[in-house]
FIBADREN-207867 format. One line per 10 residues: their letters; for each residue x, y, z of C-alpha. Coordinates in steps of 0.02 Angstrom, whole numbers, plus 50000, padded with zeros to 5 digits. Layout:
N
a = X/Y/Z | ...
This chain:
176
mvtkfnpenk = 45432/49186/51588 | 45466/49253/51414 | 45646/49267/51356 | 45650/49415/51238 | 45761/49399/51085 | 45864/49557/51060 | 45787/49654/51205 | 45884/49812/51159 | 45823/49803/50977 | 46000/49814/50909
kvltykeame = 46018/49808/50720 | 46173/49698/50734 | 46198/49568/50870 | 46351/49471/50918 | 46337/49283/50910 | 46339/49280/51100 | 46199/49408/51113 | 46089/49305/50998 | 46128/49132/51069 | 46164/49148/51254
pameitdqad = 45986/49189/51312 | 45921/49035/51221 | 46036/48924/51324 | 45936/48970/51481 | 45763/48930/51409 | 45673/48783/51490 | 45496/48802/51424 | 45433/48748/51251 | 45322/48901/51224 | 45468/49014/51269
adqylaayva = 45582/48919/51150 | 45454/48933/51010 | 45432/49121/51027 | 45620/49148/51043 | 45654/49046/50886 | 45519/49141/50789 | 45597/49308/50839 | 45772/49246/50795 | 45713/49185/50623 | 45630/49355/50592
yieeglkenp = 45795/49439/50639 | 45889/49331/50514 | 45759/49365/50378 | 45776/49552/50406 | 45965/49541/50397 | 45957/49443/50235 | 45853/49580/50154 | 45997/49701/50180 | 46139/49577/50153 | 46096/49442/50026
rdstlrsmtp = 46171/49272/50062 | 46337/49217/49996 | 46346/49056/49896 | 46378/48946/50049 | 46213/48992/50130 | 46096/48994/49979 | 46030/48821/50015 | 45983/48858/50196 | 45822/48940/50252 | 45824/49067/50394
lemakenlgy = 45744/48934/50506 | 45881/48809/50462 | 46014/48942/50496 | 45938/48982/50666 | 45925/48800/50718 | 46102/48761/50661 | 46169/48910/50757 | 46074/48859/50915 | 46133/48679/50900 | 46312/48732/50873
yagyysnetr = 46314/48857/51017 | 46238/48728/51135 | 46393/48622/51103 | 46493/48743/51211 | 46380/48708/51360 | 46354/48559/51475 | 46279/48399/51407 | 46122/48438/51508 | 46103/48609/51426 | 46143/48541/51254
trveklfktk = 46012/48404/51275 | 45880/48529/51330 | 45919/48654/51191 | 45918/48519/51057 | 45749/48456/51119 | 45666/48627/51140 | 45726/48698/50973 | 45713/48531/50880 | 45893/48544/50823 | 46060/48456/50835
hpifgsiate = 46242/48505/50835 | 46297/48524/50652 | 46459/48429/50682 | 46423/48312/50829 | 46244/48269/50783 | 46107/48247/50913 | 46164/48209/51089 | 46007/48102/51108 | 46058/47986/50966 | 46247/48008/50951
gavsadeafi = 46288/48034/51134 | 46405/48160/51213 | 46576/48192/51138 | 46742/48199/51228 | 46864/48343/51203 | 46970/48232/51090 | 46819/48182/50986 | 46765/48364/50970 | 46939/48413/50910 | 46949/48272/50784
kglavfwkhs = 46773/48300/50716 | 46810/48487/50701 | 46971/48449/50610 | 46880/48333/50491 | 46752/48468/50450 | 46892/48594/50422 | 46977/48476/50299 | 46813/48443/50210 | 46768/48626/50189 | 46942/48687/50146
naiaepypie = 46965/48550/50015 | 47125/48507/50105 | 47204/48336/50114 | 47257/48274/50283 | 47441/48232/50289 | 47471/48171/50467 | 47646/48155/50536 | 47631/48022/50671 | 47757/48015/50813 | 47774/47826/50824
snvdrntait = 47712/47742/50668 | 47768/47651/50515 | 47639/47747/50411 | 47720/47833/50264 | 47727/48019/50302 | 47670/48059/50126 | 47512/47955/50140 | 47362/48068/50120 | 47195/48022/50195 | 47025/48100/50174
amdfwqawke = 46927/48174/50318 | 46804/48028/50311 | 46945/47900/50316 | 47021/47994/50461 | 46856/48000/50557 | 46823/47815/50526 | 46997/47770/50589 | 46966/47880/50743 | 46799/47794/50780 | 46881/47624/50764
griklvackv = 47016/47674/50888 | 47158/47665/50761 | 47209/47846/50788 | 47253/47928/50953 | 47278/48114/50980 | 47442/48133/51071 | 47464/48321/51073 | 47405/48478/50987 | 47495/48643/50983 | 47413/48797/50908
ihheaglkae = 47532/48925/50835 | 47487/49106/50794 | 47569/49179/50641 | 47529/49314/50513 | 47427/49197/50402 | 47314/49148/50548 | 47315/48998/50662 | 47411/48840/50625 | 47392/48680/50722 | 47532/48556/50743
vnltfk = 47448/48391/50781 | 47539/48235/50837 | 47444/48074/50808 | 47482/47892/50832 | 47410/47758/50719 | 47375/47576/50763
């Protein structure tokens, strides 16, 4: 069976329209043709809309693989494993499930938070519930992730608040 990329030949696709069919692919030849069509779609789009500075270092193939790897992270571990193998990709935040293993919901949240801090040039200023850590102590995203991996940080609660400036997360952490 051949899974056609963009079967309606739309000029603009939603992320879901581009990614979802790929999550069902189980055959290498089908994955290869789907990826080639997706890369061609990206190349065509870049002709009309040149890249912004954040994407200049990525090729259309790298963009396609990163998108597929990222989207597979919303699916089961079985689907993510299959997609990563067929499209020779990995999740851009979690890494390869084959080498890094599956991530828990807490790990996904913390890794996502670390990437946000890194890309927004923000400094993490955690306010732990029960801790003798100075509330003004700033840590980097890498320090935060290392402490998480070592089990020195525990996510207690997260509350997402909507306001006019966007979303704000109130995160309660405990430190060991």
